[in-house]
ZAMARGU-4260 file (C-alpha; in steps of 0.2 Angstrom, whole numbers, plus 5000, padded with zeros to 4 digits):
<rodrens>
0) 5679/5664/5182 | 5672/5656/5197 | 5654/5648/5198 | 5640/5651/5211 | 5627/5637/5212
5) 5611/5643/5219 | 5597/5631/5224 | 5578/5635/5227 | 5565/5623/5234 | 5554/5623/5218
10) 5557/5626/5200 | 5545/5640/5199 | 5554/5649/5213 | 5571/5646/5205 | 5564/5654/5189
15) 5557/5669/5198 | 5572/5672/5209 | 5584/5671/5194 | 5574/5683/5184 | 5575/5696/5198
20) 5594/5694/5201 | 5599/5694/5183 | 5587/5708/5179 | 5580/5696/5165 | 5596/5693/5155
25) 5598/5674/5158 | 5599/5658/5148 | 5589/5643/5153 | 5589/5624/5150 | 5582/5608/5157
30) 5592/5598/5169 | 5595/5580/5166 | 5580/5574/5177 | 5568/5584/5166 | 5559/5592/5181
35) 5571/5606/5186 | 5578/5619/5175 | 5595/5628/5176 | 5596/5647/5174 | 5613/5655/5170
40) 5619/5673/5170 | 5634/5682/5175 | 5636/5695/5189 | 5647/5699/5204 | 5649/5690/5220
45) 5660/5694/5235 | 5667/5708/5224 | 5673/5697/5209 | 5664/5693/5193 | 5656/5676/5193
50) 5644/5664/5183 | 5628/5660/5193 | 5619/5644/5190 | 5601/5644/5198 | 5591/5628/5200
55) 5580/5619/5212 | 5575/5603/5220 | 5556/5598/5221 | 5554/5598/5241 | 5564/5586/5251
60) 5578/5577/5242 | 5579/5563/5254 | 5567/5553/5265 | 5570/5542/5280 | 5566/5523/5279
65) 5571/5507/5287 | 5584/5495/5279 | 5581/5479/5271 | 5570/5466/5280 | 5564/5480/5292
70) 5553/5486/5278 | 5544/5470/5277 | 5529/5468/5288 | 5530/5449/5290 | 5549/5448/5293
75) 5551/5457/5310 | 5542/5461/5326 | 5536/5478/5326 | 5544/5481/5343 | 5561/5480/5335
80) 5558/5496/5325 | 5560/5506/5341 | 5579/5504/5343 | 5586/5488/5333 | 5580/5493/5316
85) 5593/5503/5306 | 5587/5518/5296 | 5594/5526/5280 | 5592/5542/5270 | 5586/5538/5253
90) 5580/5548/5238 | 5562/5554/5241 | 5558/5552/5223 | 5570/5540/5214 | 5562/5544/5197
95) 5569/5562/5198 | 5587/5557/5201 | 5589/5573/5212 | 5606/5568/5220 | 5614/5565/5203
100) 5606/5580/5196 | 5613/5591/5210 | 5630/5583/5208 | 5631/5586/5189 | 5626/5605/5192
105) 5637/5607/5207 | 5653/5599/5200 | 5666/5612/5199 | 5656/5626/5207 | 5665/5637/5220
110) 5651/5643/5231 | 5633/5638/5235 | 5619/5649/5240 | 5604/5640/5247 | 5587/5648/5243
115) 5576/5635/5252 | 5560/5640/5261 | 5564/5649/5277 | 5557/5637/5290 | 5563/5621/5299
120) 5559/5610/5284 | 5569/5622/5272 | 5584/5621/5284 | 5583/5602/5283 | 5583/5602/5264
125) 5598/5614/5265 | 5608/5600/5272 | 5601/5587/5260 | 5607/5598/5246 | 5624/5601/5254
130) 5627/5582/5257 | 5624/5580/5238 | 5634/5594/5232 | 5649/5598/5243 | 5659/5582/5239
135) 5659/5587/5220 | 5662/5606/5223 | 5679/5614/5221 | 5689/5614/5238 | 5689/5630/5248
140) 5706/5639/5250 | 5710/5640/5268 | 5696/5647/5279 | 5686/5654/5264 | 5667/5653/5266
145) 5659/5643/5252 | 5641/5640/5259 | 5628/5654/5261 | 5610/5654/5266 | 5597/5667/5259
150) 5583/5672/5271 | 5568/5679/5262 | 5549/5680/5265 | 5542/5685/5248 | 5546/5684/5230
155) 5548/5703/5227 | 5563/5713/5220 | 5566/5721/5236 | 5565/5706/5247 | 5576/5695/5235
160) 5589/5708/5233 | 5590/5712/5251 | 5592/5693/5255 | 5606/5692/5242 | 5615/5707/5250
165) 5613/5699/5268 | 5618/5681/5266 | 5620/5670/5282 | 5622/5652/5285 | 5611/5637/5286
170) 5604/5632/5304 | 5610/5615/5309 | 5600/5614/5324 | 5583/5618/5315 | 5589/5604/5303
175) 5592/5592/5317 | 5575/5595/5325 | 5567/5590/5308 | 5578/5574/5308 | 5572/5570/5325
180) 5554/5572/5321 | 5555/5562/5306 | 5563/5547/5315 | 5551/5548/5329 | 5536/5548/5318
185) 5544/5534/5307 | 5548/5522/5322 | 5533/5526/5333 | 5520/5527/5319 | 5526/5511/5310
190) 5527/5500/5325 | 5510/5504/5331 | 5502/5504/5314 | 5510/5487/5308 | 5504/5479/5325
195) 5486/5485/5325 | 5483/5483/5306 | 5489/5465/5306 | 5480/5461/5322 | 5463/5468/5318
200) 5463/5465/5299 | 5467/5447/5303 | 5451/5446/5313 | 5437/5458/5306 | 5431/5459/5288
205) 5421/5476/5288 | 5434/5489/5295 | 5434/5497/5278 | 5451/5504/5280 | 5467/5498/5271
210) 5478/5504/5285 | 5474/5506/5303 | 5487/5519/5307 | 5494/5527/5322 | 5503/5544/5323
215) 5510/5553/5337 | 5501/5569/5330 | 5487/5560/5320 | 5480/5551/5335 | 5477/5566/5346
220) 5469/5575/5332 | 5457/5560/5330 | 5455/5561/5349 | 5448/5578/5348 | 5435/5573/5336
225) 5429/5558/5346 | 5429/5568/5362 | 5416/5580/5354 | 5407/5565/5348 | 5406/5557/5365
230) 5399/5574/5372 | 5385/5574/5359 | 5381/5555/5363 | 5381/5558/5382 | 5371/5574/5381
235) 5354/5574/5389 | 5343/5588/5384 | 5335/5599/5398 | 5319/5609/5397 | 5319/5627/5402
240) 5307/5642/5401 | 5310/5660/5397 | 5298/5675/5399 | 5297/5686/5383 | 5288/5703/5384
245) 5284/5715/5370 | 5280/5734/5372 | 5273/5747/5360 | 5283/5762/5357 | 5270/5770/5345
250) 5256/5764/5334 | 5267/5755/5322 | 5282/5749/5332 | 5285/5738/5346 | 5301/5732/5356
255) 5305/5714/5360 | 5312/5713/5378 | 5324/5700/5385 | 5321/5693/5403 | 5335/5698/5415
260) 5334/5681/5423 | 5337/5673/5406 | 5330/5656/5409 | 5323/5645/5423 | 5323/5626/5424
265) 5307/5624/5434 | 5291/5627/5425 | 5281/5631/5441 | 5293/5645/5445 | 5292/5652/5427
270) 5273/5651/5428 | 5274/5661/5445 | 5284/5674/5436 | 5273/5675/5422 | 5257/5677/5433
275) 5266/5692/5442 | 5270/5701/5425 | 5256/5697/5413 | 5243/5707/5422 | 5254/5723/5421
280) 5248/5736/5408 | 5263/5747/5408 | 5282/5744/5408 | 5292/5758/5417 | 5310/5763/5411
285) 5322/5759/5425 | 5338/5765/5417 | 5345/5770/5400 | 5363/5770/5394 | 5372/5775/5378
290) 5390/5770/5376 | 5402/5772/5362 | 5411/5756/5358 | 5424/5749/5346 | 5426/5733/5337
295) 5444/5730/5334 | 5452/5727/5317 | 5460/5710/5316 | 5477/5705/5320 | 5489/5702/5305
300) 5486/5686/5297 | 5496/5670/5302 | 5494/5652/5294 | 5482/5645/5307 | 5470/5659/5306
305) 5471/5658/5287 | 5467/5639/5288 | 5453/5643/5300 | 5444/5655/5289 | 5447/5645/5273
310) 5438/5631/5280 | 5424/5640/5290 | 5420/5654/5277 | 5427/5648/5260 | 5423/5629/5262
315) 5441/5624/5258 | 5449/5610/5267 | 5466/5614/5277 | 5477/5604/5265 | 5469/5611/5249
320) 5470/5629/5257 | 5488/5627/5261 | 5493/5620/5244 | 5483/5635/5236 | 5492/5647/5247
325) 5510/5640/5242 | 5505/5642/5224 | 5500/5660/5227 | 5517/5662/5236 | 5528/5654/5222
330) 5519/5665/5209 | 5524/5680/5219 | 5506/5685/5224 | 5508/5684/5243 | 5522/5682/5256
335) 5528/5666/5264 | 5511/5657/5270 | 5519/5647/5284 | 5521/5658/5299 | 5516/5659/5317
340) 5518/5678/5318 | 5504/5690/5319 | 5515/5706/5322 | 5523/5716/5308 | 5541/5722/5311
345) 5544/5740/5313 | 5554/5741/5296 | 5540/5732/5286 | 5534/5743/5271 | 5516/5743/5275
350) 5512/5758/5263 | 5522/5749/5249 | 5512/5734/5250 | 5496/5744/5251 | 5500/5754/5236
355) 5500/5738/5226 | 5482/5738/5228 | 5478/5756/5224 | 5471/5752/5207 | 5462/5736/5210
360) 5444/5737/5204 | 5437/5730/5220 | 5445/5741/5234 | 5454/5755/5225 | 5443/5768/5233
365) 5446/5762/5251 | 5465/5760/5248 | 5467/5777/5241 | 5457/5784/5255 | 5468/5776/5268
370) 5484/5782/5259 | 5478/5800/5259 | 5472/5800/5277 | 5486/5789/5283 | 5486/5772/5288
375) 5483/5765/5306 | 5497/5755/5313 | 5492/5737/5314 | 5489/5730/5332 | 5503/5722/5341
380) 5502/5703/5340 | 5513/5689/5343 | 5531/5689/5336 | 5537/5671/5334 | 5553/5676/5326
385) 5550/5667/5310 | 5541/5676/5295 | 5531/5692/5293 | 5512/5689/5293 | 5504/5683/5277
390) 5503/5699/5266 | 5498/5702/5247 | 5513/5707/5238 | 5506/5712/5221 | 5489/5715/5214
395) 5479/5702/5205 | 5461/5700/5198 | 5448/5686/5198 | 5451/5684/5180 | 5470/5682/5183
400) 5469/5669/5197 | 5451/5661/5196 | 5443/5648/5207 | 5449/5645/5225 | 5466/5654/5221
405) 5456/5670/5219 | 5445/5667/5234 | 5460/5664/5246 | 5470/5679/5238 | 5454/5690/5240
410) 5453/5686/5258 | 5471/5688/5262 | 5471/5705/5253 | 5455/5711/5262 | 5462/5705/5279
415) 5479/5715/5276 | 5469/5731/5271 | 5458/5729/5287 | 5474/5727/5298 | 5479/5745/5293
420) 5462/5752/5294 | 5453/5760/5308 | 5443/5751/5321 | 5424/5750/5319 | 5415/5762/5331
425) 5397/5760/5335 | 5385/5767/5348 | 5377/5754/5360 | 5360/5759/5368 | 5352/5749/5382
430) 5336/5752/5390 | 5330/5743/5406 | 5312/5741/5409 | 5302/5735/5425 | 5286/5725/5422
435) 5279/5722/5439 | 5293/5715/5450 | 5303/5708/5435 | 5317/5717/5425 | 5318/5716/5406
440) 5331/5724/5394 | 5332/5728/5375 | 5348/5735/5367 | 5353/5741/5350 | 5368/5746/5340
445) 5371/5761/5329 | 5386/5762/5318 | 5396/5778/5320 | 5411/5774/5309 | 5412/5757/5299
450) 5431/5757/5299 | 5439/5740/5294 | 5421/5733/5291 | 5420/5742/5275 | 5433/5730/5267
455) 5427/5715/5278 | 5408/5717/5277 | 5405/5700/5284 | 5412/5708/5301 | 5401/5722/5301
460) 5390/5726/5316 | 5372/5720/5312 | 5359/5732/5307 | 5347/5735/5321 | 5331/5745/5324
465) 5336/5761/5333 | 5328/5762/5351 | 5316/5776/5356 | 5323/5791/5365 | 5317/5789/5383
470) 5322/5793/5401 | 5320/5785/5418 | 5302/5785/5424 | 5294/5785/5406 | 5281/5771/5403
475) 5276/5761/5388 | 5261/5750/5385 | 5264/5731/5387 | 5257/5722/5373 | 5261/5705/5377
480) 5270/5694/5390 | 5272/5676/5387 | 5281/5660/5393 | 5292/5650/5380 | 5297/5632/5383
485) 5314/5627/5376 | 5327/5614/5377 | 5346/5614/5379 | 5354/5607/5363 | 5370/5597/5362
490) 5386/5604/5354 | 5388/5601/5336 | 5403/5590/5328 | 5419/5599/5328 | 5422/5610/5312
495) 5439/5610/5304 | 5441/5627/5310 | 5438/5622/5328 | 5449/5607/5326 | 5464/5618/5320
500) 5461/5630/5336 | 5462/5615/5347 | 5478/5608/5339 | 5486/5625/5340 | 5481/5627/5358
505) 5488/5610/5363 | 5503/5611/5353 | 5499/5596/5341 | 5509/5598/5325 | 5515/5614/5317
510) 5507/5627/5306 | 5514/5617/5291 | 5509/5600/5297 | 5491/5603/5304 | 5483/5602/5287
515) 5492/5585/5284 | 5486/5577/5301 | 5468/5582/5298 | 5469/5575/5280 | 5476/5559/5286
520) 5462/5555/5298 | 5450/5559/5284 | 5460/5547/5272 | 5461/5533/5284 | 5442/5533/5286
525) 5442/5538/5304 | 5431/5554/5301 | 5420/5559/5287 | 5418/5578/5282 | 5400/5582/5283
530) 5391/5598/5278 | 5398/5614/5285 | 5415/5605/5285 | 5411/5596/5301 | 5421/5581/5306
535) 5411/5566/5311 | 5420/5551/5318 | 5417/5534/5310 | 5414/5518/5320 | 5433/5513/5317
540) 5438/5530/5323 | 5427/5530/5338 | 5432/5512/5343 | 5451/5516/5341 | 5450/5531/5352
545) 5440/5522/5365 | 5452/5508/5364 | 5467/5519/5367 | 5458/5527/5382 | 5455/5510/5389
550) 5473/5504/5388 | 5484/5520/5389 | 5475/5537/5388 | 5492/5546/5385 | 5492/5538/5367
555) 5477/5549/5362 | 5478/5564/5374 | 5488/5579/5367 | 5499/5580/5383 | 5513/5569/5378
560) 5515/5575/5360 | 5514/5593/5366 | 5529/5589/5377 | 5538/5581/5363 | 5535/5596/5352
565) 5543/5607/5366 | 5558/5596/5366 | 5560/5597/5347 | 5559/5616/5348 | 5573/5615/5361
570) 5584/5606/5348 | 5580/5619/5335 | 5586/5633/5348 | 5601/5623/5352 | 5595/5620/5370
575) 5593/5601/5370 | 5604/5587/5363 | 5597/5579/5348 | 5602/5561/5353 | 5596/5563/5371
580) 5579/5569/5366 | 5578/5555/5352 | 5583/5541/5364 | 5572/5546/5379 | 5556/5549/5368
585) 5559/5532/5359 | 5561/5523/5376 | 5545/5530/5383 | 5535/5525/5367 | 5543/5508/5367
590) 5537/5504/5385 | 5520/5511/5380 | 5520/5499/5364 | 5524/5484/5375 | 5510/5488/5387
595) 5498/5491/5372 | 5502/5474/5364 | 5500/5465/5381 | 5483/5474/5384 | 5476/5473/5366
600) 5462/5462/5372 | 5454/5478/5379 | 5453/5486/5362 | 5448/5470/5354 | 5432/5469/5366
605) 5426/5486/5358 | 5430/5479/5341 | 5419/5464/5343 | 5404/5475/5347 | 5406/5485/5332
610) 5413/5474/5318 | 5410/5457/5311 | 5423/5443/5311 | 5431/5438/5294 | 5421/5422/5293
615) 5404/5431/5294 | 5409/5444/5281 | 5409/5444/5262 | 5401/5433/5249 | 5406/5417/5241
620) 5417/5420/5225 | 5430/5407/5221 | 5436/5390/5227 | 5451/5387/5239 | 5464/5376/5231
625) 5467/5367/5247 | 5449/5362/5254 | 5440/5366/5237 | 5427/5375/5247 | 5421/5393/5242
630) 5431/5407/5249 | 5422/5423/5253 | 5427/5439/5244 | 5427/5454/5257 | 5424/5470/5247
635) 5428/5482/5261 | 5445/5489/5262 | 5457/5481/5261 | 5448/5469/5248 | 5453/5451/5251
640) 5448/5433/5250 | 5445/5422/5266 | 5443/5404/5268 | 5434/5400/5284 | 5438/5382/5283
645) 5457/5384/5282 | 5456/5400/5292 | 5467/5408/5278 | 5466/5426/5271 | 5473/5431/5254
650) 5476/5449/5250 | 5470/5455/5232 | 5475/5471/5222 | 5465/5486/5228 | 5456/5500/5219
655) 5447/5489/5207 | 5433/5476/5205 | 5436/5457/5207 | 5426/5443/5199 | 5428/5425/5195
660) 5438/5421/5180 | 5429/5408/5170 | 5431/5395/5184 | 5449/5392/5178 | 5461/5385/5190
665) 5480/5389/5193 | 5490/5374/5187 | 5502/5375/5202 | 5490/5375/5217 | 5472/5372/5210
670) 5465/5389/5217 | 5452/5396/5205 | 5458/5412/5196 | 5450/5429/5199 | 5450/5444/5187
675) 5455/5461/5193 | 5449/5476/5183 | 5451/5495/5185 | 5436/5498/5173 | 5432/5498/5155
680) 5444/5512/5151 | 5458/5504/5162 | 5467/5487/5163 | 5463/5470/5169 | 5472/5454/5172
685) 5469/5437/5180 | 5478/5431/5196 | 5479/5416/5207 | 5475/5421/5225 | 5488/5409/5232
690) 5502/5414/5220 | 5498/5432/5223 | 5502/5430/5241 | 5515/5416/5240 | 5526/5419/5224
695) 5529/5402/5216 | 5546/5406/5207 | 5561/5415/5213 | 5560/5429/5201 | 5543/5434/5207
700) 5537/5445/5221 | 5522/5446/5232 | 5508/5455/5223 | 5511/5449/5206 | 5497/5443/5195
705) 5496/5431/5180 | 5503/5445/5169 | 5519/5444/5178 | 5520/5425/5182 | 5535/5417/5174
710) 5527/5399/5172 | 5534/5392/5156 | 5518/5384/5150 | 5502/5391/5159 | 5491/5399/5146
715) 5488/5414/5157 | 5506/5418/5161 | 5518/5432/5155 | 5527/5418/5145 | 5512/5414/5135
720) 5504/5432/5133 | 5519/5444/5134 | 5523/5453/5118 | 5538/5466/5121 | 5545/5479/5132
725) 5534/5493/5137 | 5534/5509/5127 | 5536/5520/5142 | 5543/5512/5157 | 5560/5503/5158
730) 5555/5487/5166 | 5537/5483/5160 | 5532/5471/5147 | 5516/5474/5136 | 5504/5459/5139
735) 5489/5454/5129 | 5473/5455/5139 | 5463/5439/5133 | 5447/5445/5142 | 5446/5462/5133
740) 5438/5456/5116 | 5430/5462/5106 | 5438/5479/5111 | 5455/5471/5113 | 5469/5478/5124
745) 5487/5476/5127 | 5493/5483/5144 | 5509/5485/5153 | 5512/5474/5168 | 5521/5488/5178
750) 5514/5505/5173 | 5497/5511/5167 | 5500/5511/5148 | 5486/5503/5139 | 5486/5500/5120
755) 5468/5498/5112 | 5469/5487/5096 | 5460/5476/5084 | 5442/5482/5088 | 5429/5469/5082
760) 5442/5456/5080 | 5435/5438/5083 | 5451/5431/5091 | 5468/5437/5095 | 5482/5426/5100
765) 5501/5428/5104 | 5511/5418/5092 | 5527/5408/5096 | 5536/5417/5082 | 5545/5434/5084
770) 5548/5449/5074 | 5564/5449/5064 | 5566/5468/5067 | 5562/5470/5086 | 5561/5453/5093
775) 5543/5456/5099 | 5531/5441/5099 | 5519/5442/5084 | 5500/5442/5085 | 5489/5431/5076
780) 5472/5441/5073 | 5456/5434/5066 | 5443/5448/5061 | 5425/5446/5058 | 5421/5446/5039
785) 5409/5460/5039 | 5420/5472/5049 | 5437/5467/5044 | 5449/5482/5041 | 5461/5470/5031
790) 5464/5473/5013 | 5456/5462/5000 | 5442/5455/5012 | 5455/5446/5021 | 5450/5440/5039
795) 5466/5434/5046 | 5483/5442/5048 | 5499/5438/5058 | 5512/5452/5062 | 5521/5463/5074
800) 5511/5476/5083 | 5526/5488/5082 | 5533/5485/5065 | 5519/5478/5054 | 5511/5492/5043
805) 5494/5484/5043 | 5493/5484/5062 | 5500/5501/5064 | 5484/5510/5059 | 5474/5498/5071
810) 5483/5503/5088 | 5480/5517/5099 | 5491/5521/5115 | 5482/5527/5130 | 5484/5527/5149
815) 5473/5517/5161 | 5461/5527/5171 | 5468/5521/5187 | 5483/5511/5193 | 5483/5501/5209
820) 5497/5502/5221 | 5505/5486/5216 | 5510/5493/5199 | 5527/5498/5203 | 5543/5496/5194
825) 5554/5482/5198 | 5569/5473/5191 | 5568/5469/5172 | 5567/5451/5166 | 5571/5444/5149
830) 5557/5431/5143 | 5558/5419/5129 | 5551/5424/5112 | 5555/5442/5113 | 5544/5446/5128
835) 5557/5454/5140 | 5565/5468/5130 | 5562/5472/5112 | 5576/5483/5106 | 5579/5489/5088
840) 5594/5479/5082 | 5609/5489/5075 | 5607/5494/5056 | 5588/5491/5056 | 5576/5505/5051
845) 5571/5518/5064 | 5553/5515/5068 | 5551/5533/5074 | 5553/5540/5056 | 5537/5550/5051
850) 5537/5543/5034 | 5533/5526/5041 | 5516/5533/5048 | 5518/5523/5064 | 5504/5523/5077
855) 5506/5531/5093 | 5511/5516/5101 | 5525/5512/5088 | 5531/5530/5089 | 5535/5528/5107
860) 5544/5512/5104 | 5563/5511/5105
</rodrens>
């Protein structure tokens, strides 16, 4: 029996699709990477009985990166990144072992069906999967077709079964357009980012941003926000005057009339018009009109409109809204949420989608009425040729979804029902009055048929007082005519919704990437999100955009990126050559980069006005080992130490606090040690500022503290404080934190594992002796006599934290509250005295046995 491998984009999607196709009769097991499951069942394919294996990836399998030295900021000139730097595709998440997992599942398979998301990114992932699987699949016989692509827009029985019945092929051109975008963004973004980050962080201490990034889409996005800021700053309010009249219609009612001239900017002229009208006692009706008007139902919902409404009405940021919509899609509640289309195809089952909502407690009556009377065909919108508009695919309740998921689902559903409802019809009445020589008007609206506003009440026509019935020549008593002084007001800061509109209009990003670009400018501290989800640029964001304008406006204007997006779309359509577009675009930006580097003084002049030099920033903290003067600690991101006498800057671990460590000095370079801590619940370790930036030994890397230092005799080093291999990660070593008493901690020097132990102990030392069972270093612990947990009023005990039954009850495994970016896996090292890897020797008792009553730490130990 032949085997068909099927691959979806996410584990939850794979499970849902497999259940539909197998009609529930399937067996499942976890894959070797632990993240993806494999669902198996039998069926027919191409007219023959086969075994189906349905599994998934977790987004992109591969990512693009530079090779070797080109990943090191200090090793290469950023200009080399445009053409000379070689790139490679490597696993996006090495911990998942996705390539190996796909090869294990694909080995011996005869066919592959790709169920990746049906957009350009999905097509790109298709070929990433094929690159991993095709080499291990059975070879095709002759011209037999073995690769198939399923096209679907929702996780419903009908859509999935139709997709399986009409399999196509993956689109290589769309995949190439994604490859081109990835390489352009990598080369251009990294070159500009590395140069300006190193240049400005080496000069200024209060930029408060760990990375001064540039992005071909990110920077024009920021440009829109700063452009609005500049308009606000340059706005000069002007005073104007308006006339306002009030007439009585009967004893208790009056009408407020609007001046037909609207406003004048000269007070004397306004006063003249007031003098001409205020003496009049009556207002004469000049004309009346009553017109029936319609407020159109909305177009079908696409991604950009959903993101706009989520931000402006639901208070959800674009990225959060997109993530929520993707979860609703994978759970089968809505159709695919990434689409530019606002037009339903002729064969779309609108009634079927509507019937799903017929019993919903919130809108069942309206839905049943629509089904009984006949639905109204949705307005003709834009057909982008990708996916149908975003549509609810099954009914859900607030209790079922909860929180933001429910709020977004409710809006999507109400919007869909509105698209098949009737237009709102209302009667607009207008009365024109003459008071002296001046004309005034009042108008009112009366709803005739609410139509779609029943389901979208926030769109309803506002209730207004009905106007009196009158005709030309009728008169009304004037009760008041007055002049009001007002001022023009500046525009407000851009809302996220307005920014999304501008990005769509100018072709910056795609419906999928727009939320990412907006999130990036927030994360980089270029803008802050104010009340009403308005985006206010920071000083750094403003100076950067003004600097780009000063040097090369095209770096920040949307025109050049919009042109690149059009070229990428031509690649996707097979109308442009991938290599030619890539080469031409990189050549253009390479020239711009060289000009930018030569002209950086223009941006630096703006920086000098807004930010302080390193020497004038920060507070004295620790002494330099070279000049023995105090170095200043600069707390703003990225935190660092700066010696103004030596003009040297030393980077520090981020996302924690730094303080002086007992005025102790490094034995290698005489720099005073500092202590980094992520908080009372987290981990902490000392470090030498010089060694942290200039590793003293070959087996050390930049960014290592004393807990990873291999100095053989320093009292703060790994050699003196290391205990044994980490209980969770492969390369880490558990190290005693000598500063943590009396609530002692042992922490991994790679991952965020923390073991709390020996509370109230007076002293804890790492012994030179090792455990005979696991080779870990023994701990010598002195307890306070009044609080000693040792039997027989003993106060001192030496033993293995893993194997000693006395210590096992005193150890509790936890995870640190936070983990700074330098805590990354690296090559393992064996240290003396059992500090490298502590393995259970053959024939020794298994410490995981329940009867041993091991602590959480020891139970994890292998």
